[in-house]
C-alpha positions, 0 to 999 in steps of 0.5 A: 232769510235773516231776521233782525230783532230788537229785544228787551235786555233789562227793564228801564229805570226812568227814560229808556237807555240804549243799554236796555235793548239788545239787537240780534240776528237769527234765521227767519221762521217758517209759517205754520198752518194758519200763519203768514210770514211778513217782511216788515217795511216800517215800524211805529214808535209809540208812547205805550211801548214804555209801559209795556217794558215795565213789570208794573200792572198794566192792561197787557202783560210786560215784555219778557226780558230777552223777548222781542220788543212789542210794537206795531209794524207794516210790511208785505206777505212773503209766504202764506199758509192762510187762505185770506192772505197772498204773497205781496199783500200789504198788512199791519199788526202788532208783530214786534220790532223785527225785520221779518215776522211770523204771525197768525192770520187773525193778528194781521189786517190787510190794507189798501196802499192805493188809498194811502202809503203803507206807513200811514196804516200804522199811524193816523190810519192805524192803531193811533187813528183807531184809538182816536176814532173809538175814544172820540165817537164812542166815549167822548161823544162831542156835539155841536156847540160843546167845547172839547179839550185835547192834551198832547194835541200835536201828537199822533192820537190827539191830532186826530181826536181834535179833527174828529171833534171838529167834524162833529161841530164841537169847538176844540182847544188843544194843549201842546208844548211850544209855539211851533206845535200850537201853531201846527195844531191851529193852522194845519189841523184846524183846532179853534185854539191851542194853549202852550203849557210850556209858557207857564200859565196853563190855568190862565191861558186855558180859561181864556181859550175856554171862557164857557168852560170845558164839556169834554177832555180827551186826556193823553198826559195826566198829571198837572195838566189833567188837574188843571183841566178838571178845575175848569170842567162844566157840570156833567163833563166827560173825560176820556183817559187814553194816556198818561204820558207825564208818568210813563218814565217817572221813577215814582208815580206822580200824585194825583189827580189831586182835584178829586172834589171837581169829580163830585161837584161837577158830576164828571164821568171819567173813563179809561180806554184801551183800543184793543177793546174794539178789536171786532170793529177795527175794519169800521174805523179803518174804512172811516179814517181812510175815507176822511183822509182821501177826502182831505178831511183828515190831516196826518203828519209823520216823523220819520227818523232814519235809524239803522240797527 
């Protein structure tokens, strides 16, 4: 059995280019004690991958030059030397961008494909869903009658954050780029409103959508969007910093947040989050997300580019 791997050839400058990666074939490894071999069926492309390619300080060590690209994937067990897994089991984990992976049992989670297709378990029911689950319920803590803002609202995390906020009775306003995304956020995902930042009037349009101010912000973008939201936060507002997409491919760190005075005068609480901090509770999140999905309370969308490497 051969294993096709995507490796990091050099550290990208700005937006990643094809030359930043190398594709290699090698014999698939054999699992050792406590390990399993998984034949991958689908991998996830996530914004966090851009940060992992950099050698700047981060919450995870950088991918080594020549190393397999870090990433989440889903597949089925081929060979198992672990008592909790059998051949044919559907599993997910951060096993890298490769066609065959050998991993420790504690790196993998079994999933139930009778509840949802395998691809769902690395998206809305997987890492991005768990990020939304813990960031919303454990940190943002929306309550009935509050106004929550979610940036990158049409994205894999933001789309689920908004739906969980609605389940808690909050009013939810998304920020997204373009008319089609905003329409999807409102008409399909059930947000109360969505502001198109590409229209060029973010502060004005956000004020119109949040006339009573903003109680909580789930931030996926940063930059000017975060500064604009902070200026409209209510006293004792909460901000969850989940992602900073605006800076991921920047050659120089963008300035900001510039509106530091709002943190003082409005007594804001700002907390960063990395979903791996909740590793011991992943099963809880998976079960809740799957139940919501089965009940029709959680709408998920996947883009499936057909890349052949």
